[in-house]
C-alpha positions in Angstrom: 105.7 36.6 78.7 104.8 38.1 82.2 101.9 36.3 83.8 102.4 37.8 87.6 99.3 40.3 87.4 101.4 43.1 87.4 101.1 46.7 88.5 100.4 48.3 85.2 103.3 51.1 85.1 105.9 48.1 85.2 104.5 46.4 82.5 104.7 49.4 80.3 108.5 49.9 81.6 109.0 46.5 80.5 106.7 46.4 77.1 108.9 50.0 76.3 112.5 48.6 77.2 111.7 45.2 75.3 110.4 46.6 71.9 113.6 48.6 71.4 115.2 45.2 71.2 112.3 43.9 68.7 111.1 41.3 71.6 107.4 41.6 72.1 106.4 41.6 75.9 103.2 40.1 76.5 101.9 41.3 80.1 98.7 39.0 81.4 96.6 38.9 84.5 95.8 35.2 85.4 92.8 34.6 87.4 91.4 31.3 88.6 91.3 28.8 91.6 91.0 25.1 92.6 88.3 24.8 89.7 91.1 26.7 87.4 94.0 24.2 88.3 91.7 21.4 86.8 89.8 23.0 83.9 91.7 26.0 82.9 92.4 29.8 84.1 91.1 33.1 82.5 94.2 34.2 80.7 93.9 38.4 80.4 97.0 39.4 77.7 98.2 42.7 77.0 100.6 43.2 73.7 100.8 44.0 70.4 98.1 42.8 68.4 100.8 41.0 66.0 102.2 39.1 69.5 98.5 38.2 70.4 98.1 36.6 66.6 101.3 34.5 67.4 100.3 33.2 71.1 96.6 33.4 70.5 96.1 29.3 69.7 98.3 28.8 72.9 96.2 30.7 75.0 93.1 29.3 73.7 94.1 25.9 74.2 95.2 26.5 78.0 92.4 29.2 79.0 89.1 27.5 80.7 86.2 26.8 78.0 82.8 28.3 78.7 79.6 27.9 76.6 78.9 30.5 73.9 75.6 32.1 75.0 75.1 33.0 71.7 76.0 29.5 69.8 74.7 27.6 72.8 76.9 24.4 72.2 80.2 25.9 70.8 82.6 26.9 73.6 84.8 30.0 73.9 87.9 30.1 75.9 88.2 32.5 78.8 90.7 34.6 77.1 90.9 37.4 74.3 93.0 40.3 73.2 92.7 43.4 75.7 94.8 45.9 74.3 98.6 46.9 73.7 99.9 46.6 77.4 99.1 47.3 81.3 96.9 43.9 81.4 98.2 42.8 84.4 96.4 45.8 86.3 93.2 44.5 85.6 93.4 41.2 87.8 94.9 43.8 90.5 91.8 45.9 90.2 89.8 42.7 90.6 91.6 41.8 93.6 91.3 44.8 95.2 87.3 45.1 95.0 87.2 41.4 96.0 89.3 42.0 99.2 87.6 45.1 100.2 84.1 43.4 99.6 85.3 40.6 101.7 86.4 43.3 104.7 83.0 45.1 104.5 81.4 41.7 104.7 83.6 40.7 107.8 82.9 44.3 109.2 79.2 43.3 109.3 79.3 40.4 111.4 
């Protein structure tokens, strides 16, 4: 399991190399701040569906919890299956937008 918000071509390459050896690769984006250190991060794994079913209970236990908007009192984990590979890029795109936004705000002052 690679949780380093890796660039998607690297995750795809690792996935391709490891599946030949019958090893499921999980590329995962992790998002959080000081609140996540206390309450759990947002976990965004990309892997084969079979691997997701194995790691799902662990991911749901580790991830932050939020109220379910439909059910109200029920909590949902901040994680979910994002597809077969390349999920680390989700966080890279998010960070790029955030940093661009911060530079824009700083340039206006």
